[in-house]
Structures are given as C-alpha cells and as structure tokens.
C-alpha positions as CSV (number, residue, x, y, z in Angstrom):
1,X,2.8,8.7,8.1
2,X,-1.0,8.6,8.4
3,X,-2.5,5.4,9.0
4,X,-6.1,5.0,7.7
5,X,-8.7,2.8,7.8
6,X,-10.3,2.0,3.9
7,X,-13.1,-0.2,3.7
8,X,-15.0,-2.0,0.4
9,X,-18.8,-0.5,1.0
10,X,-20.2,-2.7,-1.5
11,X,-19.6,-5.2,0.8
12,X,-22.4,-5.4,3.2
13,X,-22.3,-1.8,4.0
14,X,-25.6,0.0,5.1
15,X,-26.0,2.9,7.0
16,X,-25.7,1.3,10.9
17,X,-22.2,-0.2,9.8
18,X,-21.2,3.2,8.1
19,X,-21.9,5.6,11.0
20,X,-20.8,3.4,13.5
21,X,-17.8,2.6,11.6
22,X,-17.3,6.4,11.1
23,X,-17.0,7.5,14.8
24,X,-15.5,4.4,15.9
25,X,-12.4,4.9,13.3
26,X,-12.3,8.8,14.6
27,X,-12.4,7.9,18.0
28,X,-10.2,5.7,18.4
29,X,-7.3,8.4,16.6
30,X,-7.2,7.1,13.0
31,X,-6.0,9.9,10.7
32,X,-8.7,9.1,7.8
33,X,-11.4,6.6,6.3
34,X,-11.5,6.0,3.2
35,X,-14.2,3.9,1.1
36,X,-14.3,2.2,-2.3
37,X,-17.2,3.2,-4.9
38,X,-19.1,0.1,-6.4
39,X,-22.6,-1.2,-7.2
40,X,-23.3,-4.0,-5.8
41,X,-22.1,-7.1,-7.7
42,X,-21.8,-10.8,-7.8
43,X,-23.8,-13.5,-9.4
44,X,-25.9,-12.3,-8.2
45,X,-25.2,-9.4,-5.7
46,X,-25.6,-10.7,-2.1
47,X,-25.2,-8.1,0.1
48,X,-26.1,-3.9,0.6
49,X,-23.9,-1.3,-1.3
50,X,-24.0,2.2,0.4
51,X,-23.9,4.9,-2.5
52,X,-20.4,7.0,-2.0
53,X,-22.1,10.9,-2.2
54,X,-24.4,10.1,0.4
55,X,-22.0,8.3,2.4
56,X,-20.0,10.7,2.5
57,X,-22.1,13.7,2.5
58,X,-23.3,12.3,6.3
59,X,-19.7,12.0,7.2
60,X,-18.4,14.8,6.6
61,X,-21.8,16.4,8.6
62,X,-21.1,14.1,11.4
63,X,-17.5,13.8,11.9
64,X,-14.8,16.7,13.1
65,X,-11.4,15.4,12.3
66,X,-10.8,12.3,10.1
67,X,-9.6,13.1,6.2
68,X,-12.0,11.1,3.5
69,X,-12.8,9.7,0.3
70,X,-13.1,7.6,-2.2
71,X,-10.8,5.0,-3.6
72,X,-11.7,5.4,-5.7
73,X,-14.4,6.6,-7.6
74,X,-14.7,5.5,-11.6
75,X,-15.4,8.1,-14.0
76,X,-16.5,4.9,-16.4
77,X,-20.4,5.8,-14.5
78,X,-19.7,9.0,-13.0
79,X,-19.7,11.9,-14.6
80,X,-16.9,14.1,-14.1
81,X,-19.3,17.6,-14.1
82,X,-21.0,16.2,-11.4
83,X,-18.3,14.5,-9.7
84,X,-16.3,17.8,-9.3
85,X,-19.9,19.6,-8.2
86,X,-20.5,17.2,-5.6
87,X,-16.9,17.0,-4.4
88,X,-16.7,20.6,-4.2
89,X,-19.3,21.0,-1.8
90,X,-19.0,17.2,0.3
91,X,-15.2,19.0,0.9
92,X,-16.7,23.3,2.2
93,X,-19.1,20.8,4.1
94,X,-16.9,19.1,6.3
95,X,-14.2,22.1,6.6
96,X,-12.2,21.0,4.0
97,X,-11.5,17.1,4.7
98,X,-12.0,15.7,2.2
99,X,-9.4,14.0,-1.0
100,X,-11.1,13.4,-4.2
101,X,-9.6,9.5,-5.2
102,X,-10.1,9.3,-8.9
103,X,-9.9,5.9,-11.6
104,X,-10.7,5.1,-14.8
105,X,-13.2,2.0,-13.4
106,X,-12.7,-2.1,-13.8
107,X,-15.2,-4.1,-12.6
108,X,-16.5,-5.5,-16.0
109,X,-19.7,-7.2,-14.1
110,X,-20.8,-4.0,-12.3
111,X,-20.9,-1.6,-15.4
112,X,-22.7,-4.4,-17.6
113,X,-25.5,-5.4,-14.7
114,X,-26.0,-1.1,-14.7
115,X,-25.4,-0.4,-18.6
116,X,-22.1,1.4,-18.6
117,X,-19.6,1.1,-21.1
118,X,-16.5,0.3,-19.6
119,X,-14.7,0.2,-23.1
120,X,-11.4,-1.8,-23.2
121,X,-8.5,-0.4,-21.9
122,X,-7.0,2.1,-24.4
123,X,-10.2,4.2,-24.9
124,X,-11.1,3.3,-21.2
125,X,-7.9,5.5,-20.6
126,X,-8.5,8.2,-22.6
127,X,-11.9,8.8,-21.3
128,X,-10.1,9.0,-17.9
129,X,-7.8,11.8,-19.3
130,X,-10.8,13.6,-20.5
131,X,-12.8,13.3,-17.1
132,X,-9.7,14.7,-15.1
133,X,-9.7,17.6,-17.6
134,X,-12.9,18.1,-16.5
135,X,-12.7,18.0,-12.8
136,X,-9.5,20.1,-12.7
137,X,-11.1,22.6,-15.4
138,X,-14.2,23.1,-12.6
139,X,-12.1,22.8,-9.3
140,X,-9.3,24.5,-10.5
141,X,-10.6,27.8,-12.3
142,X,-12.2,30.4,-11.2
143,X,-13.4,31.8,-14.6
144,X,-16.1,30.1,-17.3
145,X,-14.3,27.1,-18.7
146,X,-14.8,25.4,-22.2
147,X,-13.8,21.7,-23.4
148,X,-14.6,19.8,-26.3
149,X,-13.4,15.7,-26.2
150,X,-14.3,13.1,-28.0
151,X,-16.4,11.9,-24.5
152,X,-17.1,15.1,-22.3
153,X,-17.7,19.0,-23.5
154,X,-18.1,21.6,-21.6
155,X,-19.1,25.5,-22.6
156,X,-18.4,28.6,-20.6
157,X,-19.0,26.4,-17.5
158,X,-18.4,27.6,-13.6
159,X,-19.6,26.0,-10.7
160,X,-20.3,28.2,-7.9
161,X,-19.7,29.4,-5.3
162,X,-16.2,28.5,-5.6
163,X,-14.6,26.1,-3.4
164,X,-14.1,27.6,0.5
165,X,-10.4,25.5,-0.2
166,X,-8.5,27.2,-3.2
167,X,-8.7,24.8,-6.2
168,X,-11.0,22.2,-4.7
169,X,-10.6,19.2,-2.7
170,X,-6.6,17.5,-4.0
171,X,-7.3,14.8,-6.1
172,X,-6.1,11.5,-5.8
173,X,-5.6,8.8,-8.4
174,X,-5.4,5.4,-7.6
175,X,-3.2,2.8,-9.6
176,X,0.2,0.9,-10.5
177,X,0.2,1.1,-13.9
178,X,3.8,2.5,-15.2
179,X,2.6,3.4,-19.0
180,X,-0.9,5.1,-18.6
181,X,-2.0,5.4,-14.7
182,X,1.3,7.5,-13.7
183,X,1.4,9.8,-16.3
184,X,-1.8,10.8,-15.2
185,X,-0.8,11.4,-12.0
186,X,2.1,13.7,-13.2
187,X,0.2,15.8,-14.9
188,X,-3.3,15.9,-12.6
189,X,-2.9,14.9,-9.3
190,X,-2.2,16.1,-6.1
191,X,-1.7,12.1,-4.5
192,X,-0.5,8.8,-5.8
193,X,-2.4,5.7,-4.1
194,X,-1.2,2.4,-5.2
195,X,-2.3,-0.5,-4.8
196,X,-1.3,-3.7,-2.9
197,X,2.7,-3.4,-3.6
198,X,5.8,-4.7,-2.1
199,X,8.5,-2.2,-1.1
200,X,10.7,-3.2,-3.9
201,X,7.7,-2.7,-6.3
202,X,6.6,0.5,-5.0
203,X,10.4,2.2,-4.8
204,X,10.6,1.5,-9.0
205,X,7.7,3.3,-9.5
206,X,7.8,6.0,-7.1
207,X,11.5,6.8,-9.2
208,X,9.8,6.2,-12.2
209,X,6.7,9.3,-11.1
210,X,9.5,11.6,-10.0
211,X,11.1,11.2,-13.3
212,X,7.5,11.9,-14.8
213,X,7.4,14.9,-12.5
214,X,10.1,16.4,-13.5
215,X,9.6,15.6,-17.2
216,X,5.9,17.6,-16.4
217,X,8.0,20.4,-14.7
218,X,6.3,19.8,-11.8
219,X,8.3,19.3,-8.2
220,X,8.4,15.3,-7.0
221,X,7.5,16.8,-3.6
222,X,4.1,18.2,-5.2
223,X,2.4,15.1,-5.3
224,X,1.9,13.1,-2.2
225,X,2.1,9.1,-1.7
226,X,0.4,7.1,-0.5
227,X,-0.7,3.3,-0.4
228,X,-3.9,1.2,0.2
229,X,-3.2,-2.1,1.5
230,X,-4.0,-5.4,3.1
231,X,-4.2,-5.5,6.9
232,X,-4.0,-9.0,8.4
233,X,-3.7,-8.1,12.3
234,X,-3.9,-10.5,15.0
235,X,-3.9,-9.5,18.8
236,X,-2.5,-13.3,19.3
237,X,-0.7,-16.0,17.0
238,X,-3.1,-18.3,17.3
239,X,-5.8,-15.4,16.4
240,X,-3.6,-14.6,13.1
241,X,-3.3,-18.0,12.4
242,X,-7.2,-18.5,12.3
243,X,-7.8,-15.2,10.2
244,X,-5.2,-16.5,7.5
245,X,-6.7,-20.0,7.2
246,X,-10.0,-18.2,6.8
247,X,-8.7,-16.3,4.5
248,X,-6.2,-19.2,2.4
249,X,-3.2,-17.5,3.0
250,X,0.0,-17.4,4.4
251,X,2.0,-14.4,6.1
252,X,4.4,-14.9,3.6
253,X,2.6,-14.5,0.7
254,X,0.6,-11.8,1.8
255,X,3.7,-10.2,2.7
256,X,5.3,-10.4,-1.1
257,X,2.1,-8.7,-2.5
258,X,2.6,-5.6,0.0
259,X,0.1,-6.3,3.1
260,X,0.6,-5.4,6.3
261,X,0.1,-9.2,8.3
262,X,1.3,-9.9,12.3
263,X,0.7,-9.6,15.7
264,X,1.4,-5.7,17.1
265,X,5.0,-5.9,17.3
266,X,5.2,-7.3,13.7
267,X,2.6,-4.5,12.3
268,X,4.4,-2.0,13.8
269,X,7.7,-2.5,12.5
270,X,6.1,-2.8,9.2
271,X,4.5,0.4,9.2
272,X,7.6,1.7,10.1
273,X,9.2,0.2,7.1
274,X,6.9,1.7,4.4
275,X,7.0,5.0,6.1
276,X,11.3,4.6,5.9
277,X,10.4,4.3,2.0
278,X,8.8,7.7,1.8
279,X,5.1,6.9,2.4
280,X,3.1,9.8,3.3
281,X,0.2,7.4,4.2
282,X,-1.3,3.7,4.3
283,X,-4.6,3.4,3.5
284,X,-5.2,-0.4,5.5
285,X,-8.2,-2.7,3.8
286,X,-10.3,-3.8,6.7
287,X,-12.5,-6.7,5.7
288,X,-14.0,-7.6,9.2
289,X,-16.2,-5.0,9.0
290,X,-18.2,-6.9,12.4
291,X,-14.7,-7.0,14.4
292,X,-15.2,-3.7,16.1
293,X,-12.8,-4.8,19.5
294,X,-9.7,-6.4,16.8
295,X,-9.9,-3.4,15.3
296,X,-9.6,-0.9,18.4
297,X,-6.7,-3.0,19.2
298,X,-5.1,-2.5,16.3
299,X,-5.6,1.4,17.0
300,X,-3.8,0.9,20.4
301,X,-1.0,-1.4,18.3
302,X,-0.3,1.3,15.6
303,X,-1.0,4.7,16.5
C-alpha cells in the first residue's frame, strides 16, 4: 500500500512551504504528495493559498520520483477542457507521475466569494458528469471529438501533442456518495479516493463499487482504491495527548471516523489494517505544516 502525504494548500501554503514540503516528502521516501484545490476562504480569508496548477508545474519539474495531484480539483470553478490540457502537459513534464483528481465542488463560501455558481446537488453532479465526459474525451481520444451537453460543448476538439502516457494521466474521483459519486467512479475513473471512512464503512462502499463496475462491464481490479484520511501522530504518548487536546478530539472518536491515530506502533498497526482490507494507497492529511521534525519521525515510523 502506498503511503502518501496530503495537505490543505489553502491553509497558509505559499512557495517556501510548498517547495520545502515537496523536497522533504520525496527525500523521506513517501510515495506521493497530494493537495487540495481551493481559493483562499474564510471570513475573511486569513491564510495564503497557492494556486493548484502553478504549484504542480513546479513540482513536476523539481522532483524526480513522487506521484502527485489534486484531491480533488472542483469542476465547479475549473473549465474541464483547460483542466485536461494542463493535466496532460504537467503529466508529460513529470514523466508520467500525475494522478488527476476531480470532484464536483462543495465549499459554498469560496464559490460565492469568487463568483462561481456551485448549484444545488443534483445539477452540480450533472455538470460534473458532463465535465468528466469532456476530460476523458480529450485525454483518451486521438481523433477530434464532439460533445454537446447542457453546460459544455466540444466541436471537433483535439489536444496536441497527444499525451506521452497513453490515455493521459489516470483520473481519480474522490468522495463517498453511494448514489452519485460511485456510479461516476464506475464509468469514468481509474481510481476511487474515499474520504475519512472507518473500515466497516469503507468495506460497504467498496462492495457497492465492485457491483457498479461489473454492471458497467468493467473488472473491479480496473479501479485503484485509495483513501484520504487524517493522521494524528505523536512521537510519545505525551505529545499525542497534546496534539489531540489541541484538536479538541479523542483518539477513539477520530479512529471511529477513519483517522489514523497513535504513536509509531499504533500507526503501523492501523496502516497494516487499511492495507489488509484492500486499499492500494492512503493519503495522510498532514495539518501541521511547520512541524518538520515530526514529519520526519512519521516517515521513519511508517516507511
């Protein structure tokens, strides 16, 4: 099972933090680095936010090994044609290390602040479905493609040069929705990224996805299974108690939500359980971006 780091890049991340983080994650031996895709938000915004594709272009050119990508990029404020074009070229620049995470969008405040209609859930997911049609057509077809939907239109569109990796970067769809998200995963995705789910909940969703894939004429093995979840790691019991107190949480409550919590031995055991239940990768949401020593200790504990 891959061990990756995931950050909330709108939470005070600018160039110094991003550059140090990318190099540190690679040097420590993690398999990948993933990030959110949000505008600065809050009331008012109080932290810097580094734009997604600018940051990933730098990472593609300045790292050698790690996989990377958005978890996830909202089609609610990004053109799917532009997303496909940028993703193709960033993937080529990296030598084929991008995983293109896509989602419907959810944060009302950022959409309202920057003038993008989020829409109600039903129309939002229909727009997302059309966006997936556009992205997959443009990445996977070597011939000009046309598509006419309610929101997006292609008319003999072809991106050149074609991706060095056949079909372009693999598409990851993030989310836990049984009725809307998982059917889209079954039709369009190469990877399903669940979010903060306890093992029992994840297994139920996984069975649901297997059934949808078979119904769609795809093998269950065609889609990787990963999960983004919280990591609450302490080098000592005392440090762990301090971290949990700062978050206003208990270890039991966080584990019930699917987070990985503990000192080194407990974290290793929980990751082993996640791997045993069928996950191909875990994205550990690292919130303490200025705690470089503890990130290094985590790497030594789990890699």
